[in-house]
C-alpha positions as CSV (number, residue, x, y, z in Angstrom):
1,M,0.0,0.0,0.0
2,K,1.1,3.6,-0.6
3,V,0.9,5.6,2.6
4,L,1.5,9.4,2.9
5,L,2.3,10.6,6.4
6,L,2.1,14.3,6.9
7,N,2.9,16.9,9.4
8,E,0.2,19.0,7.7
9,P,0.2,22.8,7.3
10,F,-1.4,25.1,10.0
11,V,0.4,28.4,10.9
12,K,4.0,29.2,10.2
13,D,6.5,27.6,12.6
14,F,3.7,25.6,14.4
15,C,5.4,22.8,16.4
16,R,3.0,19.9,16.7
17,T,5.6,17.5,18.3
18,Q,6.2,19.5,21.5
19,R,4.1,18.8,24.5
20,W,2.4,22.2,24.3
21,A,1.7,22.5,20.6
22,A,2.0,26.1,19.4
23,R,4.3,28.5,17.6
24,S,6.7,28.7,20.6
25,R,8.2,31.9,21.8
26,G,11.6,30.7,20.7
27,R,10.2,29.4,17.4
28,V,11.3,25.9,18.1
29,L,10.9,23.5,15.2
30,R,11.1,19.8,16.2
31,A,11.1,16.9,13.7
32,P,7.9,14.8,13.6
33,D,9.5,11.9,15.5
34,W,6.3,9.9,16.2
35,L,5.3,10.0,12.6
36,A,8.8,8.9,11.7
37,Y,8.4,5.8,13.8
38,A,5.1,5.0,12.1
39,A,6.7,5.5,8.7
40,A,9.6,3.2,9.6
41,V,7.1,0.5,10.8
42,L,5.2,0.7,7.5
43,E,8.4,0.4,5.5
44,K,9.5,-2.6,7.6
45,G,6.1,-4.1,6.7
46,G,6.8,-3.8,3.0
47,H,4.6,-0.7,2.4
48,Q,5.5,2.3,0.3
49,A,5.6,5.1,3.0
50,K,6.5,8.7,2.4
51,L,6.9,11.2,5.3
52,L,6.6,14.9,4.6
53,D,7.0,17.7,7.0
54,M,5.0,20.5,5.4
55,V,5.5,22.9,8.3
56,A,9.3,22.6,8.1
57,Q,9.0,23.2,4.3
58,N,6.7,26.2,4.9
59,Q,4.0,24.7,2.6
60,D,0.4,25.7,2.7
61,K,-2.9,23.9,2.0
62,D,-2.7,24.6,-1.7
63,A,0.5,22.6,-1.7
64,L,-1.3,19.8,0.2
65,R,-3.9,19.6,-2.6
66,R,-1.1,19.4,-5.2
67,I,0.9,16.7,-3.3
68,V,-2.2,14.5,-2.7
69,R,-3.1,14.7,-6.4
70,E,0.4,13.9,-7.5
71,E,1.1,11.1,-5.0
72,K,-2.3,9.3,-5.3
73,P,-1.9,7.6,-1.9
74,D,-4.1,4.7,-0.7
75,F,-3.9,6.1,2.9
76,V,-3.0,9.5,4.4
77,V,-1.9,9.8,8.0
78,L,-2.4,13.2,9.6
79,D,-1.2,14.4,13.0
80,S,-3.6,16.2,15.4
81,T,-3.3,18.7,18.3
82,T,-6.0,20.6,20.2
83,P,-5.0,24.1,18.9
84,S,-4.9,22.9,15.3
85,I,-7.7,20.3,15.2
86,Y,-10.2,22.3,13.1
87,S,-7.4,22.9,10.5
88,D,-6.4,19.3,10.8
89,I,-9.9,18.2,9.9
90,E,-9.9,20.7,7.0
91,C,-6.7,19.0,5.7
92,A,-8.5,15.7,5.9
93,R,-11.3,17.1,3.8
94,I,-8.8,18.3,1.2
95,V,-7.3,14.8,1.0
96,K,-10.9,13.5,0.4
97,E,-11.5,16.1,-2.3
98,E,-8.3,15.4,-4.1
99,S,-8.1,11.6,-3.8
100,N,-9.7,8.3,-2.9
101,A,-7.4,7.9,0.1
102,K,-8.5,6.7,3.5
103,V,-7.6,9.2,6.2
104,I,-6.0,8.0,9.5
105,M,-5.6,10.6,12.2
106,V,-3.1,10.2,15.0
107,G,-1.8,12.3,17.9
108,P,-2.9,13.6,21.3
109,H,-6.1,15.4,20.4
110,V,-7.7,12.5,18.5
111,S,-6.4,10.1,21.2
112,A,-8.2,12.1,23.9
113,L,-11.4,12.7,21.9
114,P,-11.6,10.1,19.2
115,E,-15.4,9.9,18.8
116,E,-15.8,13.7,18.9
117,T,-13.1,14.1,16.3
118,L,-14.7,11.6,13.9
119,L,-18.1,13.1,14.3
120,T,-16.8,16.6,13.8
121,G,-15.1,15.4,10.6
122,R,-18.3,13.9,9.2
123,G,-16.5,11.4,7.1
124,A,-13.4,13.3,6.4
125,V,-11.5,11.2,9.0
126,D,-11.9,7.5,8.6
127,I,-9.9,6.2,11.5
128,A,-8.7,7.7,14.8
129,C,-5.6,6.0,16.4
130,I,-5.7,6.2,20.2
131,G,-2.4,6.6,22.0
132,E,0.8,4.9,20.7
133,Y,0.1,4.4,17.0
134,D,3.3,2.9,15.6
135,Y,1.6,-0.5,15.0
136,S,-1.9,0.8,14.9
137,V,-1.3,2.7,11.6
138,R,0.2,-0.4,10.0
139,D,-2.6,-2.6,11.2
140,C,-5.2,-0.2,9.8
141,V,-3.5,-0.2,6.5
142,E,-3.3,-4.0,6.4
143,H,-6.8,-4.8,7.8
144,Y,-8.9,-1.9,6.6
145,D,-11.8,-4.2,5.6
146,T,-11.9,-5.6,9.1
147,L,-11.2,-2.6,11.3
148,S,-13.2,-4.1,14.2
149,S,-10.3,-6.5,14.7
150,V,-7.7,-3.7,15.0
151,A,-7.1,-2.7,18.6
152,G,-6.7,0.8,19.8
153,I,-8.7,2.7,17.2
154,A,-12.1,4.3,16.6
155,Y,-13.5,4.4,13.1
156,F,-16.3,6.2,11.3
157,K,-19.0,3.9,9.8
158,D,-22.5,4.6,8.7
159,G,-22.4,8.1,10.3
160,K,-21.4,6.7,13.7
161,A,-18.1,6.4,15.6
162,Q,-17.2,3.0,16.8
163,R,-14.3,2.2,19.2
164,T,-12.4,-1.1,19.3
165,A,-10.7,-2.8,22.3
166,P,-7.7,-0.9,23.8
167,R,-4.3,-1.6,22.5
168,P,-1.7,-2.5,25.1
169,L,1.4,-0.3,25.4
170,I,4.4,-1.5,23.4
171,E,6.6,-3.6,25.6
172,D,9.4,-4.5,23.3
173,L,10.7,-1.1,22.2
174,D,13.8,-2.6,20.8
175,A,11.7,-4.4,18.2
176,L,10.7,-1.0,16.7
177,P,12.8,0.2,13.7
178,F,14.7,3.4,14.1
179,P,12.7,6.6,13.1
180,A,12.6,7.1,9.3
181,W,14.7,10.3,9.4
182,H,15.8,9.6,5.8
183,H,12.6,11.2,4.6
184,L,13.4,14.5,6.2
185,D,16.0,17.3,6.0
186,L,17.3,17.2,9.6
187,M,19.0,20.5,9.1
188,K,15.6,22.2,9.0
189,Y,14.9,21.7,12.7
190,F,16.0,24.2,15.3
191,D,15.8,25.0,19.0
192,G,17.8,27.9,20.3
193,G,18.4,26.1,23.6
194,K,20.1,23.1,21.8
195,L,23.2,22.9,19.7
196,Y,22.7,22.9,15.9
197,P,21.7,20.5,14.4
198,Y,20.0,18.3,17.0
199,I,18.3,14.9,16.7
200,D,15.8,13.5,19.1
201,V,16.4,10.0,20.6
202,I,13.5,8.4,22.4
203,A,15.2,5.9,24.7
204,G,12.1,5.1,26.7
205,R,8.4,5.9,26.8
206,G,6.1,6.8,29.7
207,C,6.6,8.7,32.9
208,P,6.0,7.4,36.5
209,N,5.3,11.0,37.8
210,Q,1.8,12.2,37.5
211,C,1.8,16.0,37.2
212,I,-1.8,17.2,36.5
213,F,-0.9,19.2,33.4
214,C,1.5,16.9,31.5
215,L,0.0,15.7,28.2
216,W,2.2,12.8,26.9
217,P,1.9,10.4,29.9
218,Q,-1.8,11.0,30.4
219,V,-2.8,10.7,26.8
220,M,-0.2,8.9,24.7
221,H,2.4,6.8,26.5
222,G,1.2,6.0,30.0
223,V,2.8,6.3,33.5
224,R,5.0,3.3,33.3
225,Y,8.5,4.0,32.1
226,R,9.4,1.3,29.4
227,L,13.0,1.1,28.4
228,R,15.0,0.3,25.3
229,S,18.3,-1.5,25.8
230,A,21.4,0.6,25.9
231,R,22.8,-1.3,22.9
232,N,19.8,-0.5,20.8
233,V,19.8,3.2,21.8
234,V,23.5,3.6,20.9
235,D,23.0,1.7,17.7
236,E,20.5,4.3,16.8
237,I,22.9,7.1,17.6
238,E,25.5,5.6,15.3
239,H,22.9,5.2,12.6
240,D,21.9,8.8,12.9
241,I,25.5,10.0,12.7
242,E,25.9,8.2,9.4
243,L,22.7,9.8,8.2
244,C,23.5,13.3,9.4
245,P,27.3,13.6,10.2
246,Q,26.8,17.3,11.2
247,V,25.2,16.2,14.5
248,A,28.6,14.9,15.6
249,R,30.4,18.0,14.4
250,G,29.0,20.7,16.7
251,G,25.4,19.5,17.1
252,E,23.9,17.2,19.7
253,F,21.4,14.5,20.5
254,F,18.5,15.1,22.7
255,F,17.0,12.3,24.8
256,E,13.3,13.1,24.6
257,D,12.2,10.6,27.3
258,D,9.9,12.4,29.7
259,T,12.5,11.8,32.5
260,F,15.7,10.1,31.2
261,T,17.3,10.1,34.7
262,V,14.4,8.5,36.6
263,N,16.0,5.0,36.1
264,K,19.6,5.8,37.1
265,S,21.1,2.4,36.4
266,R,19.8,2.5,32.8
267,A,20.9,6.1,32.3
268,I,24.4,5.1,33.4
269,E,24.3,2.0,31.2
270,I,23.6,4.1,28.1
271,C,26.5,6.5,29.0
272,E,28.9,3.5,29.5
273,E,27.8,2.1,26.2
274,I,28.6,5.5,24.5
275,M,32.0,5.5,26.1
276,R,32.7,1.8,25.3
277,R,32.2,2.6,21.6
278,R,34.4,5.7,22.0
279,L,31.8,7.9,20.5
280,T,32.6,11.6,20.7
281,I,29.1,13.2,20.9
282,T,27.2,15.8,22.8
283,F,23.8,15.1,24.3
284,S,21.2,16.6,26.6
285,V,18.4,15.0,28.5
286,N,15.2,15.6,30.4
287,S,15.6,15.3,34.1
288,R,13.9,15.9,37.5
289,V,15.2,17.7,40.6
290,D,14.6,14.6,42.8
291,D,16.9,12.5,40.4
292,A,20.0,14.5,41.4
293,D,22.9,12.1,41.9
294,L,26.5,13.1,41.8
295,A,27.8,9.8,40.6
296,M,25.3,9.6,37.7
297,F,25.9,13.2,36.7
298,R,29.7,12.7,36.6
299,I,29.3,9.6,34.3
300,M,26.9,11.5,32.1
301,K,29.3,14.4,31.8
302,R,32.2,12.0,30.8
303,A,29.9,10.4,28.2
304,G,29.2,13.8,26.5
305,C,26.2,15.2,28.4
306,R,26.0,19.0,28.0
307,E,22.7,20.0,29.6
308,L,19.8,18.9,31.8
309,L,16.3,20.1,31.0
310,V,14.4,20.3,34.2
311,G,10.8,21.1,35.2
312,F,11.3,23.3,38.2
313,E,7.8,24.6,37.4
314,S,7.2,27.0,40.3
315,G,8.9,29.0,43.1
316,S,5.9,28.3,45.3
317,Q,5.8,25.1,47.3
318,H,2.0,25.1,47.6
319,M,1.8,25.3,43.8
320,L,4.2,22.4,43.4
321,T,2.1,20.4,45.8
322,D,-1.2,21.3,44.1
323,M,0.1,20.3,40.6
324,N,1.3,16.9,42.0
325,K,4.9,17.7,41.1
326,R,6.2,15.9,44.2
327,I,9.4,18.0,44.5
328,T,10.5,20.6,46.9
329,L,12.3,24.0,46.5
330,D,15.2,22.7,48.6
331,K,15.7,19.8,46.2
332,S,15.8,22.2,43.3
333,Y,18.7,24.1,44.9
334,Q,20.5,20.8,45.7
335,F,20.0,19.7,42.0
336,M,21.6,22.9,40.8
337,E,24.5,22.5,43.2
338,Y,25.2,19.0,41.9
339,A,24.8,20.0,38.3
340,K,27.3,22.8,38.6
341,R,29.8,20.7,40.5
342,C,29.7,18.3,37.5
343,G,29.9,21.1,34.9
344,L,26.4,20.5,33.5
345,E,24.3,23.3,32.1
346,V,20.7,23.4,33.1
347,H,17.6,24.6,31.2
348,G,14.8,25.4,33.6
349,C,11.1,25.0,32.7
350,F,8.5,27.0,34.5
351,V,4.7,27.1,34.2
352,I,2.4,29.9,35.3
353,G,-1.3,29.7,35.6
354,L,-2.1,26.3,37.2
355,P,-5.0,26.1,39.7
356,G,-4.2,28.1,42.9
357,E,-1.8,30.5,41.1
358,T,-1.8,34.1,42.3
359,E,0.1,37.2,41.4
360,E,2.3,36.6,44.4
361,S,3.1,33.0,43.5
362,A,3.8,34.1,39.9
363,K,6.3,36.7,41.2
364,Q,7.9,34.0,43.4
365,T,8.4,31.8,40.4
366,I,10.2,34.5,38.4
367,D,12.4,35.4,41.4
368,F,13.2,31.7,41.9
369,A,14.1,31.2,38.2
370,L,16.5,34.2,38.5
371,A,18.1,32.8,41.7
372,L,18.9,29.3,40.6
373,G,21.8,30.1,38.2
374,L,20.2,28.5,35.1
375,T,21.8,28.6,31.7
376,T,18.4,29.1,29.8
377,V,14.7,29.1,30.8
378,Q,11.3,28.8,29.3
379,F,8.2,30.2,30.9
380,S,4.8,28.8,29.7
381,G,1.3,29.7,30.4
382,A,-0.6,26.6,31.8
383,V,-2.7,25.0,29.1
384,P,-5.4,22.4,30.0
385,F,-5.3,19.9,27.1
386,P,-8.1,17.4,26.8
387,G,-7.3,14.1,28.4
388,T,-5.3,15.6,31.3
389,R,-6.4,16.0,34.9
390,F,-5.9,19.8,34.5
391,Y,-8.5,19.9,31.7
392,E,-11.0,18.0,33.9
393,I,-10.5,20.4,36.8
394,A,-10.7,23.5,34.6
395,A,-13.9,22.3,32.9
396,Q,-15.5,21.3,36.2
397,H,-14.9,24.8,37.7
398,K,-15.7,26.6,34.4
399,W,-12.3,28.2,34.3
400,L,-11.8,27.7,30.5
401,N,-12.3,31.0,28.6
402,A,-11.7,29.3,25.3
403,K,-15.1,29.0,23.5
404,N,-13.7,26.4,21.1
405,Y,-10.4,24.7,20.1
406,G,-9.6,27.6,17.8
407,D,-9.1,29.8,20.9
408,W,-6.3,27.7,22.2
409,L,-3.8,29.9,20.4
410,K,-3.8,33.6,19.5
411,D,-2.4,34.2,15.9
412,G,-0.6,30.9,16.4
413,E,1.1,32.0,19.6
414,Q,0.8,30.4,23.0
415,T,-1.8,32.1,25.1
416,G,-3.6,31.7,28.4
417,V,-6.9,29.8,28.0
418,V,-7.9,29.7,31.7
419,T,-9.2,32.5,33.9
420,Y,-9.5,32.2,37.6
421,P,-11.6,34.4,39.8
422,S,-8.6,36.3,41.0
423,F,-6.1,35.7,38.2
424,S,-7.0,36.3,34.6
425,S,-5.5,34.8,31.4
426,Q,-4.2,38.3,30.6
427,R,-2.2,38.4,33.8
428,I,-0.9,34.9,33.2
429,N,0.4,36.0,29.8
430,Y,1.9,39.1,31.4
431,Y,3.9,37.1,33.9
432,V,5.1,34.6,31.3
433,D,6.5,37.5,29.2
434,L,7.8,39.3,32.3
435,G,9.8,36.2,33.3
436,L,11.3,35.9,29.9
437,K,12.3,39.5,29.8
438,K,13.8,39.6,33.3
439,F,15.9,36.5,32.6
440,Y,17.2,37.1,29.1
441,L,17.6,40.9,29.1
442,R,20.0,41.0,32.0
443,P,23.2,42.7,30.8
444,G,25.4,40.0,32.5
445,Y,23.4,37.2,30.8
446,I,23.7,38.9,27.4
447,L,27.5,39.2,27.8
448,R,27.9,35.5,28.8
449,F,25.6,34.6,25.9
450,L,27.9,36.3,23.4
451,F,31.3,35.3,24.8
452,Q,30.6,31.7,25.6
453,T,30.3,30.8,21.9
454,R,32.1,27.5,21.0
455,S,31.8,27.3,17.2
456,F,30.2,28.7,14.1
457,P,27.2,26.3,14.4
458,D,26.9,27.6,18.0
459,L,27.0,31.2,16.9
460,Y,24.3,30.4,14.3
461,R,21.9,28.9,16.8
462,K,22.5,31.7,19.3
463,A,21.9,34.4,16.6
464,R,18.9,32.7,15.3
465,G,17.5,32.0,18.8
466,A,18.0,35.7,19.7
467,L,16.2,36.8,16.5
468,N,13.3,34.4,17.2
469,F,13.0,35.7,20.8
470,F,12.9,39.3,19.8
471,S,10.5,38.6,16.9
472,Y,8.0,37.3,19.4
473,F,8.1,40.5,21.5
474,F,8.2,42.9,18.5
475,R,5.2,41.1,17.1
476,K,3.3,41.8,20.3
477,Q,4.0,45.5,20.2
């Protein structure tokens, strides 16, 4: 079968693959890694798969019409997010108008609301894959005439949405082929906080921590951390270097696991495998403050770890408790002490606008971020995505000020979509921007930013990151 997998057009620089889908303030563009896995599984099954990232190519819906007419696929796979869902369904309609292809929709929005999405599409979307879809897409292609036998989907039939039995989470992650990066130009992807170019590696799926706002564990991959073997992970790294040598010449790998360091022995095992093969690479990982461990950090540093990305989230202990973060402010300071002792940079993630937030707690978070000694930061307004506990709480208390999914963004930008009795979405947005300005516009920070440049690719990513940052603020004026 001929299958076209698309990161379909929406707004310029829209990043579907990050947890909070939007045009980010730093204009981050991340490769469609989950689609790349599905494409690889299809190819392994003998199907003719083609993965296109229309956002990275800056293509519009007219281009979508042309591509579908030219390719004449049997199936088209479209990604979905809450902010883009109306546009995603419109893309499905375009596919139907231009071909006889069956449309399969994947991703977090359709996973959280499969029946609603199918009914809204009114026949434009044939199948909704729920949760991990690597094998679900392949099974739909191979068993389209008997969809009731395919686990983990909902499908549209005779004007109704029908759901099949749940699909178990994938246990043997080593059995998955490596992502089909060969379909993409990996030099197109950019994140000002990462070395250029960067390639994602997903060494495990799921997260045992249960923060009320986090989308992927609640909707896509579950709360049990399933691991790939260290050998399989490093095999992929070597494969990626052959495919994109630039990543080993000034770029880096990023371990996209929700919390790479939660299983310390496996994190160390991967680092030891990298060193055993004498690979000279740079990498960064997601971590948590309660995973701080000097021995592990030292081994990670020797293996090539540059930076830890950490969800500190708030400078208010009551906010951390209410969001079920299960960390303390003291542990955050200890984490920073250990990271600095090992020569690791730290990117801090902070969220403003979760239930219980006040102007005072928002100010505490900004002051906390400034006091930690971080390398870079991101501030985000809390977004209650369908399928999360945060969404349930916000809907129950009628805190959502978005009338429909089209209100989840403002001109493609992240924006507050909750308003509390004493803290409005406008004030949430204000404090998000204030935190960014206070951190990045400090004279001392700007000087360090300029003088700690290690190479031409590093200069490029810093200059581009700075332009992206200022373009966001100039756009708001």
